[in-house]
N, C-alpha and C positions, 0 to 999 in steps of 0.2 A: 442465576437471569439477569441478562444487563440490560441498560435502560438507554433506549430508542435511540437515543445520540450518544452514545458509549464513545470514551477517546478512539481516537486512531491503534493499528495495531504500532506494539513499540518496537524498536529495534531488537537485535538480540539479548545485547544488554540489559535491555530494560531502559535508560535511560533518555532515549529518544534522540540519541545522537545523528539519525539521518534526518529525523522529522523538521526539520529545523532547516535543514540544508533544499526540500522542497515544496519547504515553502515559501523561503526565496525561489525557487523555480517557477510554482503554480502566479506567485507575486509578477516577475518580473516581464514573462512571455502572457502576453496576452490572452494568447489561443488555447492555454492550459487552463483546466477547470482543476483536477487533482490529480496526482500522483503517489503509484504506488512502485516502491521495491520489494524483488521476492529473492529470495533465499535459491537455490541451485537445487531445491526440492519442490519449490513449489509457496513457501511458505511466506508470504510477510512479514517484514524484515522493520519497515519504514514506510510511512502513509503522510500526505497531507492533512492537515488542520480539517479539512471540513468532511474528511472522507471516513465514515462510521468501522466500527470494528466488522462490523459484518456486511457490508460494500463490500469491504477492503480482503474479507477470505472469500467473498465470493467470485473476486474480480478475480483474484491471486488463483484458487481453482482451474476459473477458466483462459487465464493465460497459459497455466502450469499444462493445460488438456491440450489448447493448440503449440504449445511447445513440442509434447509429448506427439503429437501427431504426425507434426511440423519436421523430426526426426527420423519419423518412420519405424 
């Protein structure tokens, strides 16, 4: 069981290599609130700081589904 504000999904190597880059993107671009990077199989591999693990996984599943539908 995870805490309500669990940490954002980590990168594949587990050390947050992409998270800092996404945090910078969110800070620099005013119209972006949160950012998420997915692997080719739809798993969250990086997320901005204020995106919870649950929200990241949910958004990853939705985006993966849309991608699958778009491919046909």
